[in-house]
N, C-alpha and C positions, 0 to 999 in steps of 0.2 A: 251961098256962093263959096266956092273952095278958096282957101288961102293961096297967095302967090307961091308958085313953086310946088304946089300940091299935085301929086299924081294920083288919080283915082285908083283904088285897089282893083285888081283883077278878080280877087275872091276874098271872102270873109270865112273864117273857120279856124279850127285847130290846125296847127302845122306840124308835120313830122319831117325831119331832115335826115336822110340816110347817106352815110359816106359810102361811096362805091369803090370797087377795086381799082378802077382806072384813075382815081384821084378826083373825080368829079363828085357831085352830090345830086341826089334826087330829092325834090321838095314836093311833098304831098299835102293837099288841103283836104280836110275831112270833117265829118260831123262830130267825132269824138275820138279819144285815145284811151285804149284799155290795155293796161300792162305794157305800155310803150308801143303798142301796135295801133295803126290807124284803122278807124272804123268808117265805112261808107265813104271812101275816097271819091271826090267829085272833080278834082283837078290835080294835075301832076306836071311838074317841070323836070325834064330829064337833062342829063349832061351839063349840069350847072357848074360853071367854073368860078362863079362869084355868088355867094349868098350873104347878103348884108342884113344882119338882125339888129334892130334898134336895141340899145341897152335897156330900154324900159320894158322889153318883152322877157318875162321869166321863162327860161328853158330848163328842162330836165335833161341832163346828159346821160346817154346810155353807151353801151359798148359799140353800137352801130351808128350812133349819131345823136340826135336830140329831138325833143318835142315840146310844144307849148302847153302850158297848164291852163291857158284861157284862150278865148277867141281872139284872133289877130287879123290883120289885113295883109294880104300877100299880093304883090304885083311884079310883073316881069318888065324890066326896063328894055330888054332886048333878049333874044335867044341866049340862054346860058347865064343871064344876070337877073337874079331875083332879090327882091327886098321884102323884109318882114317887119311890120311895125305894129304898135299897139292900136287897138280899135279906137277910131275916132267916134266918140259918142254922138248919137243923133243922126248918123248917116244911114243906119240900117236897123230899124226898130226891132225886127225879129231877132237878129244877132245880138243887139244891145241887151235884150231881155235874157238871152242865154248867157251872155258874158256876166251880167249882174248876178246870175244864179250860181256862178262858179266860185 
């Protein structure tokens, strides 16, 4: 059972956050990140005005944004508002295995 106030993630994976020219951000969820570039993107959130990254999520900062070094949970509160948090162990066995390998 999920804890009180827990919002189930929309996706699990590596996250790449890009700063866009219009001041918004694009958040991509992918299988891997190579040289700061997302690989096999399977979810994207466009025109994000708020991207809340939990402090427990290590990000690598680049000239165009940032990316996660490990698998995370990403969920959209509403259009334009995205949250990124550390993977909750035990909720996704396949991604848990990948996260432990990193």
